[in-house]
C-alpha positions as a Markdown table, in Angstrom:
| # | Residue | x | y | z |
|---|---|---|---|---|
| 1 | Unk | 64.0 | 177.3 | 127.3 |
| 2 | Unk | 63.2 | 178.1 | 123.6 |
| 3 | Unk | 64.8 | 181.4 | 122.8 |
| 4 | Unk | 68.4 | 179.6 | 122.7 |
| 5 | Unk | 70.2 | 183.0 | 121.6 |
| 6 | Unk | 73.0 | 184.9 | 123.9 |
| 7 | Unk | 74.7 | 188.2 | 124.7 |
| 8 | Unk | 77.9 | 188.7 | 126.6 |
| 9 | Unk | 79.1 | 191.7 | 127.8 |
| 10 | Unk | 82.7 | 191.8 | 128.9 |
| 11 | Unk | 84.4 | 194.3 | 131.4 |
| 12 | Unk | 88.3 | 194.7 | 131.9 |
| 13 | Unk | 91.4 | 193.1 | 129.9 |
| 14 | Unk | 92.1 | 191.2 | 127.1 |
| 15 | Unk | 93.0 | 187.8 | 129.3 |
| 16 | Unk | 88.5 | 188.4 | 129.7 |
| 17 | Unk | 88.1 | 189.2 | 125.9 |
| 18 | Unk | 89.5 | 185.6 | 125.8 |
| 19 | Unk | 87.5 | 184.0 | 128.2 |
| 20 | Unk | 84.3 | 185.7 | 126.4 |
| 21 | Unk | 85.1 | 184.5 | 123.1 |
| 22 | Unk | 85.3 | 180.9 | 125.0 |
| 23 | Unk | 82.1 | 181.1 | 126.7 |
| 24 | Unk | 80.7 | 181.6 | 123.3 |
| 25 | Unk | 82.2 | 179.1 | 121.7 |
| 26 | Unk | 80.7 | 176.9 | 124.5 |
| 27 | Unk | 77.5 | 178.2 | 124.3 |
| 28 | Unk | 77.2 | 178.0 | 120.7 |
| 29 | Unk | 78.0 | 174.2 | 121.0 |
| 30 | Unk | 75.1 | 173.8 | 123.2 |
| 31 | Unk | 73.2 | 175.4 | 120.1 |
| 32 | Unk | 72.6 | 179.4 | 121.5 |
| 33 | Unk | 73.3 | 181.7 | 118.6 |
| 34 | Unk | 74.1 | 185.2 | 119.2 |
| 35 | Unk | 71.8 | 188.3 | 120.1 |
| 36 | Unk | 72.4 | 191.7 | 119.2 |
| 37 | Unk | 71.3 | 192.8 | 122.4 |
| 38 | Unk | 70.3 | 191.7 | 126.5 |
| 39 | Unk | 66.6 | 192.9 | 125.6 |
| 40 | Unk | 66.0 | 190.4 | 123.3 |
| 41 | Unk | 68.5 | 187.4 | 124.3 |
| 42 | Unk | 67.7 | 184.6 | 125.9 |
| 43 | Unk | 70.7 | 184.1 | 127.8 |
| 44 | Unk | 72.7 | 186.7 | 128.9 |
| 45 | Unk | 76.1 | 186.8 | 130.8 |
| 46 | Unk | 78.4 | 189.5 | 131.9 |
| 47 | Unk | 82.1 | 188.5 | 132.1 |
| 48 | Unk | 83.0 | 190.6 | 134.9 |
| 49 | Unk | 86.5 | 192.4 | 136.0 |
| 50 | Unk | 87.8 | 193.4 | 139.4 |
| 51 | Unk | 90.4 | 195.4 | 138.9 |
| 52 | Unk | 88.8 | 198.6 | 139.8 |
| 53 | Unk | 86.8 | 199.8 | 142.4 |
| 54 | Unk | 84.0 | 200.9 | 140.7 |
| 55 | Unk | 84.0 | 196.9 | 138.7 |
| 56 | Unk | 81.1 | 196.4 | 141.0 |
| 57 | Unk | 79.0 | 199.5 | 140.5 |
| 58 | Unk | 79.0 | 198.6 | 136.8 |
| 59 | Unk | 77.6 | 195.1 | 137.0 |
| 60 | Unk | 75.2 | 195.9 | 139.8 |
| 61 | Unk | 73.8 | 199.0 | 137.4 |
| 62 | Unk | 73.9 | 196.4 | 134.6 |
| 63 | Unk | 71.6 | 193.5 | 136.6 |
| 64 | Unk | 69.1 | 196.2 | 137.9 |
| 65 | Unk | 68.7 | 196.7 | 134.0 |
| 66 | Unk | 68.0 | 193.2 | 133.7 |
| 67 | Unk | 65.5 | 192.7 | 136.6 |
| 68 | Unk | 62.7 | 194.2 | 135.0 |
| 69 | Unk | 63.2 | 192.2 | 132.1 |
| 70 | Unk | 63.7 | 188.7 | 134.1 |
| 71 | Unk | 60.3 | 189.4 | 135.8 |
| 72 | Unk | 58.7 | 190.1 | 132.7 |
| 73 | Unk | 60.3 | 186.6 | 131.2 |
| 74 | Unk | 61.1 | 184.0 | 133.8 |
| 75 | Unk | 62.8 | 182.2 | 131.1 |
| 76 | Unk | 65.6 | 184.1 | 130.6 |
| 77 | Unk | 68.5 | 183.2 | 131.9 |
| 78 | Unk | 71.3 | 185.3 | 133.7 |
| 79 | Unk | 75.0 | 184.3 | 134.0 |
| 80 | Unk | 77.5 | 186.3 | 135.5 |
| 81 | Unk | 81.1 | 184.8 | 135.7 |
| 82 | Unk | 84.7 | 185.7 | 135.8 |
| 83 | Unk | 87.1 | 188.0 | 138.1 |
| 84 | Unk | 84.3 | 189.9 | 140.1 |
| 85 | Unk | 82.4 | 186.6 | 140.8 |
| 86 | Unk | 85.0 | 184.8 | 142.0 |
| 87 | Unk | 85.8 | 187.6 | 144.5 |
| 88 | Unk | 82.3 | 188.0 | 145.7 |
| 89 | Unk | 80.8 | 184.7 | 145.0 |
| 90 | Unk | 77.2 | 184.0 | 146.6 |
| 91 | Unk | 77.3 | 187.8 | 147.7 |
| 92 | Unk | 76.3 | 188.6 | 143.7 |
| 93 | Unk | 73.3 | 185.9 | 144.2 |
| 94 | Unk | 72.3 | 187.4 | 147.5 |
| 95 | Unk | 72.1 | 191.4 | 145.9 |
| 96 | Unk | 70.8 | 190.4 | 142.4 |
| 97 | Unk | 68.7 | 186.7 | 143.3 |
| 98 | Unk | 67.4 | 187.2 | 139.8 |
| 99 | Unk | 70.8 | 186.0 | 138.5 |
| 100 | Unk | 70.4 | 182.1 | 137.6 |
| 101 | Unk | 74.3 | 181.0 | 137.7 |
| 102 | Unk | 77.4 | 182.5 | 139.1 |
| 103 | Unk | 81.0 | 181.1 | 138.2 |
| 104 | Unk | 84.4 | 181.8 | 138.6 |
| 105 | Unk | 87.5 | 182.1 | 137.0 |
| 106 | Unk | 88.6 | 178.5 | 137.2 |
| 107 | Unk | 85.8 | 176.7 | 136.1 |
| 108 | Unk | 83.9 | 178.0 | 132.9 |
| 109 | Unk | 84.4 | 174.8 | 131.3 |
| 110 | Unk | 81.6 | 173.9 | 133.6 |
| 111 | Unk | 78.9 | 176.6 | 131.9 |
| 112 | Unk | 76.8 | 173.5 | 130.2 |
| 113 | Unk | 76.4 | 171.8 | 133.4 |
| 114 | Unk | 75.5 | 175.0 | 135.7 |
| 115 | Unk | 72.9 | 176.0 | 133.2 |
| 116 | Unk | 71.3 | 172.8 | 133.1 |
| 117 | Unk | 71.3 | 172.7 | 136.8 |
| 118 | Unk | 69.8 | 176.3 | 136.6 |
| 119 | Unk | 66.6 | 174.9 | 134.6 |
| 120 | Unk | 65.7 | 173.0 | 137.5 |
| 121 | Unk | 66.9 | 174.8 | 140.3 |
| 122 | Unk | 65.2 | 177.2 | 142.8 |
| 123 | Unk | 67.7 | 179.0 | 143.8 |
| 124 | Unk | 70.7 | 180.7 | 142.0 |
| 125 | Unk | 73.2 | 178.2 | 140.9 |
| 126 | Unk | 77.1 | 179.0 | 142.2 |
| 127 | Unk | 80.3 | 177.2 | 141.5 |
| 128 | Unk | 83.5 | 178.6 | 142.2 |
| 129 | Unk | 86.4 | 176.8 | 142.4 |
| 130 | Unk | 89.9 | 177.4 | 143.5 |
| 131 | Unk | 92.4 | 175.9 | 141.3 |
| 132 | Unk | 92.0 | 176.0 | 137.3 |
| 133 | Unk | 91.0 | 172.3 | 135.5 |
| 134 | Unk | 91.6 | 173.8 | 132.0 |
| 135 | Unk | 93.3 | 176.3 | 130.4 |
| 136 | Unk | 90.4 | 178.3 | 128.6 |
| 137 | Unk | 92.1 | 177.8 | 125.0 |
| 138 | Unk | 91.1 | 174.1 | 125.2 |
| 139 | Unk | 87.4 | 175.0 | 125.0 |
| 140 | Unk | 85.9 | 176.3 | 121.8 |
| 141 | Unk | 86.0 | 179.7 | 120.8 |
| 142 | Unk | 83.7 | 182.0 | 119.2 |
| 143 | Unk | 86.1 | 185.1 | 117.2 |
| 144 | Unk | 84.6 | 188.5 | 116.5 |
| 145 | Unk | 87.0 | 188.5 | 114.1 |
| 146 | Unk | 88.9 | 185.7 | 111.5 |
| 147 | Unk | 92.5 | 187.2 | 111.2 |
| 148 | Unk | 93.1 | 188.0 | 114.7 |
| 149 | Unk | 93.1 | 185.7 | 118.0 |
| 150 | Unk | 93.9 | 185.6 | 121.5 |
| 151 | Unk | 96.4 | 182.1 | 123.0 |
| 152 | Unk | 96.3 | 181.9 | 126.2 |
| 153 | Unk | 99.9 | 181.0 | 127.2 |
| 154 | Unk | 99.5 | 181.1 | 130.8 |
| 155 | Unk | 97.5 | 181.8 | 134.1 |
| 156 | Unk | 97.7 | 183.0 | 137.2 |
| 157 | Unk | 100.2 | 185.2 | 138.9 |
| 158 | Unk | 103.1 | 184.5 | 141.3 |
| 159 | Unk | 104.2 | 188.1 | 141.8 |
| 160 | Unk | 103.0 | 190.3 | 145.1 |
| 161 | Unk | 102.0 | 193.6 | 143.8 |
| 162 | Unk | 100.5 | 195.2 | 146.8 |
| 163 | Unk | 97.7 | 196.8 | 144.6 |
| 164 | Unk | 96.2 | 193.9 | 142.8 |
| 165 | Unk | 93.6 | 191.2 | 143.4 |
| 166 | Unk | 94.5 | 189.0 | 140.4 |
| 167 | Unk | 96.6 | 186.6 | 142.0 |
| 168 | Unk | 93.7 | 185.8 | 144.7 |
| 169 | Unk | 91.3 | 185.4 | 142.0 |
| 170 | Unk | 93.5 | 183.9 | 139.3 |
| 171 | Unk | 95.4 | 181.8 | 141.4 |
| 172 | Unk | 99.2 | 180.6 | 141.0 |
| 173 | Unk | 101.1 | 181.1 | 137.8 |
| 174 | Unk | 100.4 | 178.1 | 135.5 |
| 175 | Unk | 102.0 | 177.2 | 132.2 |
| 176 | Unk | 100.9 | 175.5 | 129.3 |
| 177 | Unk | 103.1 | 173.4 | 127.4 |
| 178 | Unk | 104.8 | 175.0 | 124.1 |
| 179 | Unk | 104.0 | 172.5 | 122.0 |
| 180 | Unk | 100.3 | 172.7 | 123.0 |
| 181 | Unk | 100.6 | 176.6 | 122.3 |
| 182 | Unk | 102.1 | 176.2 | 118.9 |
| 183 | Unk | 99.8 | 173.4 | 117.7 |
| 184 | Unk | 96.7 | 176.1 | 118.9 |
| 185 | Unk | 98.3 | 178.3 | 116.6 |
| 186 | Unk | 98.9 | 176.6 | 113.8 |
| 187 | Unk | 95.3 | 175.2 | 114.1 |
| 188 | Unk | 94.3 | 178.7 | 114.1 |
| 189 | Unk | 96.2 | 179.9 | 111.0 |
| 190 | Unk | 94.7 | 177.5 | 109.4 |
| 191 | Unk | 91.2 | 178.8 | 110.1 |
| 192 | Unk | 91.9 | 182.2 | 108.5 |
| 193 | Unk | 94.3 | 183.8 | 111.2 |
| 194 | Unk | 97.0 | 185.8 | 110.9 |
| 195 | Unk | 98.1 | 187.6 | 113.9 |
| 196 | Unk | 97.8 | 186.5 | 117.3 |
| 197 | Unk | 98.4 | 187.8 | 120.7 |
| 198 | Unk | 100.0 | 186.0 | 123.5 |
| 199 | Unk | 98.3 | 186.4 | 126.8 |
| 200 | Unk | 99.2 | 185.9 | 130.5 |
| 201 | Unk | 98.8 | 187.5 | 133.6 |
| 202 | Unk | 102.5 | 188.0 | 133.9 |
| 203 | Unk | 103.6 | 186.7 | 130.0 |
| 204 | Unk | 107.3 | 187.1 | 129.7 |
| 205 | Unk | 107.6 | 184.7 | 132.9 |
| 206 | Unk | 106.3 | 182.1 | 130.9 |
| 207 | Unk | 107.8 | 178.7 | 131.4 |
| 208 | Unk | 109.5 | 179.0 | 134.6 |
| 209 | Unk | 107.1 | 176.3 | 136.6 |
| 210 | Unk | 107.6 | 173.9 | 133.7 |
| 211 | Unk | 111.6 | 174.4 | 133.8 |
| 212 | Unk | 111.3 | 174.0 | 137.7 |
| 213 | Unk | 109.2 | 170.9 | 137.3 |
| 214 | Unk | 111.5 | 169.4 | 134.1 |
| 215 | Unk | 114.8 | 171.6 | 133.0 |
| 216 | Unk | 115.7 | 168.8 | 130.6 |
| 217 | Unk | 119.1 | 167.8 | 129.4 |
| 218 | Unk | 120.9 | 170.1 | 127.1 |
| 219 | Unk | 118.0 | 172.8 | 127.1 |
| 220 | Unk | 119.7 | 176.1 | 124.5 |
| 221 | Unk | 120.6 | 179.1 | 126.9 |
| 222 | Unk | 117.6 | 181.4 | 126.7 |
| 223 | Unk | 114.6 | 181.6 | 128.4 |
| 224 | Unk | 111.5 | 179.6 | 127.6 |
| 225 | Unk | 109.3 | 182.6 | 126.3 |
| 226 | Unk | 111.9 | 183.3 | 124.2 |
| 227 | Unk | 111.8 | 179.9 | 122.5 |
| 228 | Unk | 108.3 | 180.0 | 122.0 |
| 229 | Unk | 108.8 | 183.6 | 120.3 |
| 230 | Unk | 110.9 | 181.6 | 118.1 |
| 231 | Unk | 109.2 | 178.6 | 117.8 |
| 232 | Unk | 106.0 | 181.0 | 116.6 |
| 233 | Unk | 108.3 | 182.4 | 114.2 |
| 234 | Unk | 108.5 | 179.2 | 112.1 |
| 235 | Unk | 104.6 | 178.8 | 111.7 |
| 236 | Unk | 103.7 | 179.6 | 108.1 |
| 237 | Unk | 100.9 | 181.8 | 107.2 |
| 238 | Unk | 101.4 | 183.4 | 110.8 |
| 239 | Unk | 102.2 | 187.2 | 109.8 |
| 240 | Unk | 102.2 | 189.1 | 113.4 |
| 241 | Unk | 103.0 | 187.9 | 117.1 |
| 242 | Unk | 102.3 | 190.4 | 120.1 |
| 243 | Unk | 102.3 | 189.7 | 123.7 |
| 244 | Unk | 100.7 | 191.2 | 126.8 |
| 245 | Unk | 101.2 | 192.1 | 130.0 |
| 246 | Unk | 104.8 | 191.5 | 130.6 |
| 247 | Unk | 106.8 | 192.7 | 133.8 |
| 248 | Unk | 110.1 | 194.5 | 133.9 |
| 249 | Unk | 111.7 | 192.1 | 136.3 |
| 250 | Unk | 111.3 | 189.0 | 134.1 |
| 251 | Unk | 112.8 | 191.0 | 130.9 |
| 252 | Unk | 115.8 | 189.4 | 129.3 |
| 253 | Unk | 118.0 | 190.4 | 126.5 |
| 254 | Unk | 117.4 | 187.0 | 125.0 |
| 255 | Unk | 113.8 | 188.1 | 124.4 |
| 256 | Unk | 115.0 | 191.5 | 123.1 |
| 257 | Unk | 116.9 | 189.7 | 120.9 |
| 258 | Unk | 114.1 | 187.3 | 119.5 |
| 259 | Unk | 111.6 | 190.6 | 119.0 |
| 260 | Unk | 114.5 | 191.7 | 116.6 |
| 261 | Unk | 115.3 | 188.4 | 115.1 |
| 262 | Unk | 112.3 | 186.4 | 114.4 |
| 263 | Unk | 110.6 | 188.3 | 111.7 |
| 264 | Unk | 106.6 | 187.8 | 112.5 |
| 265 | Unk | 107.4 | 189.1 | 116.5 |
| 266 | Unk | 106.2 | 192.6 | 115.9 |
| 267 | Unk | 107.9 | 196.0 | 117.1 |
| 268 | Unk | 105.7 | 196.2 | 120.0 |
| 269 | Unk | 106.8 | 196.3 | 123.5 |
| 270 | Unk | 104.2 | 197.1 | 126.7 |
| 271 | Unk | 106.3 | 198.1 | 129.7 |
| 272 | Unk | 104.4 | 198.7 | 132.9 |
| 273 | Unk | 106.3 | 201.7 | 135.0 |
| 274 | Unk | 103.3 | 201.7 | 137.5 |
| 275 | Unk | 105.8 | 204.4 | 139.1 |
| 276 | Unk | 108.9 | 206.5 | 138.6 |
| 277 | Unk | 109.8 | 207.0 | 142.1 |
| 278 | Unk | 112.0 | 204.1 | 143.8 |
| 279 | Unk | 110.0 | 204.9 | 147.0 |
| 280 | Unk | 106.6 | 204.0 | 145.6 |
| 281 | Unk | 107.7 | 201.2 | 143.9 |
| 282 | Unk | 109.1 | 199.4 | 147.2 |
| 283 | Unk | 105.4 | 199.9 | 148.7 |
| 284 | Unk | 104.2 | 198.4 | 145.0 |
| 285 | Unk | 106.5 | 195.8 | 145.4 |
| 286 | Unk | 107.4 | 196.0 | 142.2 |
| 287 | Unk | 111.4 | 194.6 | 142.6 |
| 288 | Unk | 112.6 | 197.0 | 140.3 |
| 289 | Unk | 113.6 | 200.7 | 140.6 |
| 290 | Unk | 113.7 | 203.8 | 138.1 |
| 291 | Unk | 117.0 | 202.8 | 136.8 |
| 292 | Unk | 116.7 | 199.5 | 135.8 |
| 293 | Unk | 113.6 | 200.1 | 134.3 |
| 294 | Unk | 114.7 | 203.0 | 132.1 |
| 295 | Unk | 118.1 | 200.5 | 131.3 |
| 296 | Unk | 115.4 | 198.3 | 129.8 |
| 297 | Unk | 114.1 | 200.7 | 127.9 |
| 298 | Unk | 117.9 | 201.8 | 126.1 |
| 299 | Unk | 118.4 | 198.0 | 125.8 |
| 300 | Unk | 115.3 | 197.5 | 124.0 |
| 301 | Unk | 115.5 | 200.3 | 121.7 |
| 302 | Unk | 118.9 | 199.4 | 120.9 |
| 303 | Unk | 118.1 | 196.1 | 119.8 |
| 304 | Unk | 115.0 | 196.7 | 118.2 |
| 305 | Unk | 115.0 | 199.0 | 115.4 |
| 306 | Unk | 111.8 | 201.3 | 115.5 |
| 307 | Unk | 109.8 | 199.6 | 118.5 |
| 308 | Unk | 106.9 | 201.4 | 120.0 |
| 309 | Unk | 106.9 | 201.4 | 123.6 |
| 310 | Unk | 104.0 | 201.3 | 125.8 |
| 311 | Unk | 103.1 | 201.9 | 129.8 |
| 312 | Unk | 101.0 | 201.7 | 132.8 |
| 313 | Unk | 101.1 | 204.2 | 135.3 |
| 314 | Unk | 99.5 | 204.5 | 138.4 |
| 315 | Unk | 98.1 | 207.7 | 140.0 |
| 316 | Unk | 98.3 | 208.3 | 143.7 |
| 317 | Unk | 99.2 | 205.2 | 145.3 |
| 318 | Unk | 99.1 | 205.5 | 149.1 |
| 319 | Unk | 101.7 | 207.4 | 150.6 |
| 320 | Unk | 102.7 | 209.5 | 147.2 |
| 321 | Unk | 104.4 | 212.6 | 147.4 |
| 322 | Unk | 104.7 | 215.8 | 145.1 |
| 323 | Unk | 108.3 | 214.6 | 144.7 |
| 324 | Unk | 107.0 | 211.1 | 144.0 |
| 325 | Unk | 104.7 | 212.2 | 141.4 |
| 326 | Unk | 107.5 | 214.5 | 140.1 |
| 327 | Unk | 110.1 | 211.4 | 139.4 |
| 328 | Unk | 107.2 | 209.5 | 137.6 |
| 329 | Unk | 106.7 | 212.4 | 135.4 |
| 330 | Unk | 110.6 | 212.6 | 134.8 |
| 331 | Unk | 110.8 | 208.6 | 134.3 |
| 332 | Unk | 108.2 | 209.2 | 131.6 |
| 333 | Unk | 109.9 | 211.9 | 130.0 |
| 334 | Unk | 113.2 | 210.0 | 130.0 |
| 335 | Unk | 111.2 | 206.9 | 128.7 |
| 336 | Unk | 110.0 | 208.8 | 126.3 |
| 337 | Unk | 106.9 | 206.7 | 125.8 |
| 338 | Unk | 104.8 | 206.2 | 122.2 |
| 339 | Unk | 101.6 | 205.5 | 124.3 |
| 340 | Unk | 100.7 | 205.2 | 127.8 |
| 341 | Unk | 97.5 | 204.1 | 130.0 |
| 342 | Unk | 97.3 | 206.0 | 133.2 |
| 343 | Unk | 95.0 | 205.0 | 136.0 |
| 344 | Unk | 94.0 | 206.7 | 139.2 |
| 345 | Unk | 94.8 | 204.2 | 142.4 |
| 346 | Unk | 91.8 | 202.5 | 143.4 |
| 347 | Unk | 91.5 | 200.5 | 146.1 |
| 348 | Unk | 90.6 | 196.9 | 146.2 |
| 349 | Unk | 89.6 | 194.9 | 149.5 |
| 350 | Unk | 92.1 | 191.7 | 149.5 |
| 351 | Unk | 94.7 | 193.7 | 148.6 |
| 352 | Unk | 97.9 | 194.7 | 151.0 |
| 353 | Unk | 97.9 | 198.5 | 149.3 |
| 354 | Unk | 94.7 | 199.0 | 151.5 |
| 355 | Unk | 95.9 | 198.8 | 154.7 |
| 356 | Unk | 99.1 | 201.3 | 153.8 |
| 357 | Unk | 98.6 | 204.6 | 155.7 |
| 358 | Unk | 99.0 | 208.1 | 153.5 |
| 359 | Unk | 96.0 | 207.8 | 151.3 |
| 360 | Unk | 96.0 | 210.6 | 148.5 |
| 361 | Unk | 93.1 | 212.5 | 148.6 |
| 362 | Unk | 91.0 | 212.3 | 145.2 |
| 363 | Unk | 91.2 | 216.1 | 144.5 |
| 364 | Unk | 95.5 | 215.9 | 144.8 |
| 365 | Unk | 94.6 | 212.4 | 142.7 |
| 366 | Unk | 92.7 | 214.1 | 140.3 |
| 367 | Unk | 95.2 | 216.8 | 139.7 |
| 368 | Unk | 97.8 | 214.8 | 139.4 |
| 369 | Unk | 96.1 | 212.5 | 136.8 |
| 370 | Unk | 95.4 | 215.5 | 134.4 |
| 371 | Unk | 99.2 | 216.6 | 134.8 |
| 372 | Unk | 100.2 | 213.0 | 134.0 |
| 373 | Unk | 98.0 | 212.9 | 130.9 |
| 374 | Unk | 99.0 | 216.5 | 129.4 |
| 375 | Unk | 102.3 | 214.8 | 129.5 |
| 376 | Unk | 101.7 | 211.1 | 127.8 |
| 377 | Unk | 99.5 | 212.8 | 125.5 |
| 378 | Unk | 102.6 | 215.4 | 124.5 |
| 379 | Unk | 104.9 | 212.1 | 124.5 |
| 380 | Unk | 102.3 | 210.0 | 121.7 |
| 381 | Unk | 101.9 | 213.2 | 119.6 |
| 382 | Unk | 105.6 | 213.6 | 119.3 |
| 383 | Unk | 106.1 | 209.6 | 118.7 |
| 384 | Unk | 103.4 | 209.9 | 115.8 |
| 385 | Unk | 104.5 | 213.0 | 114.1 |
| 386 | Unk | 107.7 | 211.6 | 113.9 |
| 387 | Unk | 106.0 | 208.4 | 111.7 |
| 388 | Unk | 104.6 | 211.0 | 109.2 |
| 389 | Unk | 106.3 | 210.4 | 105.7 |
| 390 | Unk | 106.8 | 206.7 | 106.2 |
| 391 | Unk | 105.3 | 204.0 | 104.5 |
| 392 | Unk | 104.4 | 201.5 | 107.1 |
| 393 | Unk | 102.4 | 198.3 | 106.8 |
| 394 | Unk | 98.8 | 197.9 | 107.9 |
| 395 | Unk | 96.7 | 194.8 | 109.3 |
| 396 | Unk | 93.2 | 196.4 | 108.5 |
| 397 | Unk | 91.2 | 195.7 | 111.5 |
| 398 | Unk | 87.6 | 197.1 | 110.1 |
| 399 | Unk | 85.4 | 200.4 | 109.7 |
| 400 | Unk | 86.9 | 203.5 | 111.3 |
| 401 | Unk | 84.2 | 203.9 | 114.8 |
| 402 | Unk | 84.0 | 207.8 | 113.6 |
| 403 | Unk | 84.4 | 207.8 | 110.0 |
| 404 | Unk | 82.6 | 205.7 | 107.6 |
| 405 | Unk | 84.5 | 206.8 | 104.5 |
| 406 | Unk | 87.4 | 205.2 | 106.5 |
| 407 | Unk | 89.1 | 202.3 | 107.5 |
| 408 | Unk | 91.0 | 201.4 | 110.8 |
| 409 | Unk | 94.1 | 199.5 | 110.8 |
| 410 | Unk | 97.3 | 199.3 | 113.2 |
| 411 | Unk | 101.0 | 199.2 | 112.3 |
| 412 | Unk | 103.8 | 196.3 | 113.5 |
| 413 | Unk | 104.1 | 199.1 | 116.3 |
| 414 | Unk | 100.6 | 198.6 | 117.0 |
| 415 | Unk | 99.7 | 202.8 | 116.1 |
| 416 | Unk | 96.4 | 203.1 | 115.0 |
| 417 | Unk | 96.3 | 204.5 | 111.5 |
| 418 | Unk | 93.0 | 205.6 | 109.4 |
| 419 | Unk | 92.9 | 205.3 | 105.5 |
| 420 | Unk | 89.6 | 205.9 | 103.2 |
| 421 | Unk | 88.0 | 202.7 | 102.6 |
| 422 | Unk | 89.3 | 201.2 | 98.9 |
| 423 | Unk | 88.6 | 197.5 | 97.5 |
| 424 | Unk | 92.5 | 196.6 | 99.2 |
| 425 | Unk | 91.8 | 197.8 | 102.5 |
| 426 | Unk | 89.4 | 195.5 | 103.9 |
| 427 | Unk | 89.3 | 193.6 | 107.1 |
| 428 | Unk | 92.1 | 191.1 | 107.8 |
| 429 | Unk | 94.0 | 192.6 | 104.7 |
| 430 | Unk | 97.6 | 193.7 | 105.1 |
| 431 | Unk | 98.1 | 197.1 | 102.8 |
| 432 | Unk | 101.2 | 199.6 | 102.7 |
| 433 | Unk | 99.9 | 203.1 | 103.8 |
| 434 | Unk | 101.9 | 206.4 | 103.3 |
| 435 | Unk | 101.3 | 208.5 | 106.6 |
| 436 | Unk | 100.1 | 211.5 | 106.3 |
| 437 | Unk | 99.2 | 213.1 | 109.3 |
| 438 | Unk | 99.4 | 212.9 | 113.3 |
| 439 | Unk | 97.3 | 213.4 | 116.0 |
| 440 | Unk | 97.8 | 212.5 | 120.0 |
| 441 | Unk | 96.1 | 209.1 | 119.4 |
| 442 | Unk | 95.9 | 208.0 | 115.8 |
| 443 | Unk | 97.6 | 209.0 | 112.6 |
| 444 | Unk | 95.8 | 209.3 | 109.2 |
| 445 | Unk | 97.1 | 207.6 | 105.6 |
| 446 | Unk | 97.0 | 206.6 | 102.1 |
| 447 | Unk | 97.2 | 202.8 | 100.9 |
| 448 | Unk | 100.1 | 202.9 | 98.2 |
| 449 | Unk | 102.1 | 200.4 | 96.3 |
| 450 | Unk | 105.5 | 201.7 | 97.8 |
| 451 | Unk | 107.4 | 199.6 | 99.8 |
| 452 | Unk | 107.0 | 199.8 | 103.5 |
| 453 | Unk | 109.5 | 201.4 | 105.9 |
| 454 | Unk | 110.5 | 203.8 | 103.5 |
| 455 | Unk | 110.9 | 207.0 | 104.6 |
| 456 | Unk | 109.2 | 209.9 | 101.6 |
| 457 | Unk | 111.0 | 212.7 | 101.6 |
| 458 | Unk | 108.7 | 215.2 | 99.5 |
| 459 | Unk | 106.0 | 214.5 | 102.5 |
| 460 | Unk | 104.5 | 217.6 | 103.7 |
| 461 | Unk | 105.4 | 218.2 | 107.5 |
| 462 | Unk | 103.3 | 217.2 | 110.1 |
| 463 | Unk | 100.1 | 219.0 | 111.2 |
| 464 | Unk | 98.6 | 218.3 | 114.8 |
| 465 | Unk | 94.7 | 217.4 | 114.5 |
| 466 | Unk | 92.1 | 218.7 | 116.9 |
| 467 | Unk | 93.1 | 216.1 | 119.9 |
| 468 | Unk | 96.8 | 216.2 | 119.4 |
| 469 | Unk | 99.6 | 218.3 | 120.8 |
| 470 | Unk | 103.1 | 219.2 | 119.3 |
| 471 | Unk | 105.0 | 217.3 | 121.9 |
| 472 | Unk | 106.5 | 220.5 | 123.6 |
| 473 | Unk | 107.6 | 219.0 | 126.9 |
| 474 | Unk | 108.9 | 222.0 | 129.3 |
| 475 | Unk | 105.2 | 223.0 | 130.2 |
| 476 | Unk | 104.6 | 219.4 | 131.7 |
| 477 | Unk | 108.0 | 218.3 | 133.1 |
| 478 | Unk | 108.8 | 219.0 | 136.7 |
| 479 | Unk | 111.0 | 221.9 | 136.9 |
| 480 | Unk | 114.7 | 220.7 | 137.9 |
| 481 | Unk | 115.6 | 220.5 | 141.7 |
| 482 | Unk | 118.3 | 222.1 | 143.0 |
């Protein structure tokens, strides 16, 4: 192959983003270099997601676009990997025979061998393994930015949520050794990384399999995930530690205490709710109830000063009634989320929820989705408005996507802030910013020499920008039941 360039398109979650960085690292060790678009690339790799119902349509739409390019240039290599490849396996090659290589979630390390086979094979090369042979972090990576890195601490999931296909595609939970994680983070910091995000399908159950295998003498009285956070607090030069995605049932007080006590662990907590109805939570097999969830929110806020809490919510799960949905609105309002990711229930073959009765009509689901979005937007706007007048530390990520005169950064609580572009506000820099204006999904600020965390009494009152609301919940919360 003379055109040794590659283009990777990633669908789905942060774990897939991490996998794509590793795929890029593997390709670059083989002599490939990045291309700006799939048309000019000698190799195109789609790293797929299978969480949503329309994932198949997105993939096959992209593959259809590549068909004429492949016919015009038979030397172009087309690769499909990841979760949808693990699920559909040989069906991808049958529906899109111009694809050269299909590989699953467990065998990215085999990519060089699969490409070599594709050079001499007359048919698409398909390799789907049922078990992981190595952690993604054991492979080389090409990161998009220098200051941030994803770090995989576990793979797979032992939960049985009825709506989720991930355990089927990623396999049972398997944790990395704590020392290996710390060693990788130290290497990343030496390479210029100042912020890491710890990844796992159920990140806060990290280490349960290791403890079961070898409890060890004299263990500290805290979970291994809390121990990991404390260990990362000892890494010189590591400014920020984040983690995603956790499960409410596995949160323990020692993790909240670590988030409070370890200076580089950010005051950001993603706590998926999924539903506020106890009846629906049972049908989801989520193993907690709304009262326990709200207790966790209260404990987090009491333990971690200034913590920002985000969540995931699914609308229209099979059997959801109007009363169930009202419960979700009430719990969301009581939790006063700082941010929320809302989804319409999506059927996924292979999950238990597909066979449940009471599937919700699309029109009803759409209407509920809009009501929930209105509530969560109001909550976010109110949360952001409370930040106006404070000075907070930002980690600058890069230019704003909508305004080239501004740079975008994140607070420790993961709030998106846009500031004027200055010499100080360069990608990877830590700056302090006085927050001046609030919208539902972002804030505006100005770089300042004032210390972070200090309220500014003379700050003007917050004004809502076009995509925001003032946070009046009375119009969107359900009326109290008699």
